[in-house]
C-alpha positions, 0 to 999 in steps of 0.5 A, a space after each residue: 609094187 615089191 613082187 611084180 605080176 609076172 613073177 608070183 605063181 598064181 593057182 586060183 583064178 576068177 573073172 566076172 563081169 557085169 553092166 552098169 548103167 553109168 559112165 566109165 569115169 564115174 564108175 572109176 572114181 568110185 572104185 578108186 576111192 579108198 572107203 568103197 573097197 570096205 564096201 564092196 569086199 566086206 564078205 570076204 575080207 576086212 579091208 582098211 585104207 592106207 591111203 589112196 593107193 594102199 590097202 591093209 586086208 584081213 581075210 578069216 578062212 576055215 577054223 578060225 585061220 587069219 590071212 593078212 596082205 597088203 595091196 597097192 593100186 598101179 599108176 593108172 596108164 589106162 581107164 583100167 585099175 590094177 593091183 597086186 599084193 606086196 611082199 610078205 602076203 599071206 595070200 599073194 594076189 593080183 587083180 585086174 578090173 577093166 572097164 569097157 563101153 557096154 553094147 548100145 550105150 547103155 554104160 559101162 562094162 566091168 570085167 574083174 579078173 582076180 588071182 589068188 595063191 591060196 595058202 597051202 597052194 593045191 590043198 589051200 585051193 581045196 579047203 576054200 572049195 570046201 568052205 564055200 570060199 570059192 575065188 569066182 563067188 568072190 569076184 562075183 559078189 564084190 561086182 554085184 556090191 559094187 553095182 548096186 552101190 553105183 546104181 542105189 548108193 547103197 549095197 543091200 543087207 539082211 543085217 541087222 534085219 530079224 529073220 521074221 521068225 518067231 515074230 521077230 523075237 529071234 534075236 
């Protein structure tokens, strides 16, 4: 990785946790599957896998702004998954997903910690919150989507279903 996590000045952080009734190894493999990343982060960014460890991200911000970065997953020394944005990122960030046994043998607890350095520093953070692009919501939704994928094989969506207004003719 180009920029060590300890050298990044990060402003916005988010933590989220969820319990999934599946074993750690299965969940870790699913998370590391390159196709999974583009699905679970779709509410926030377009994620394109370049290989098993490297991903290109494109997030759209307020007023049509577009932010790009590339992340790399660190070599695993434990069950945890770590990644960070590479040098030159529009939105420097780091992430850690920890897998822990759930109490009562009920599967696995996933703890997601993501830290962003939003564009524009404090101004960018304020703009992000104003437009409801808060890091905590991004993390919670990613874990929600991942849990749904792990348990059912799909992520629930209302796209492209009509809203059933006007007899379904509102397309």
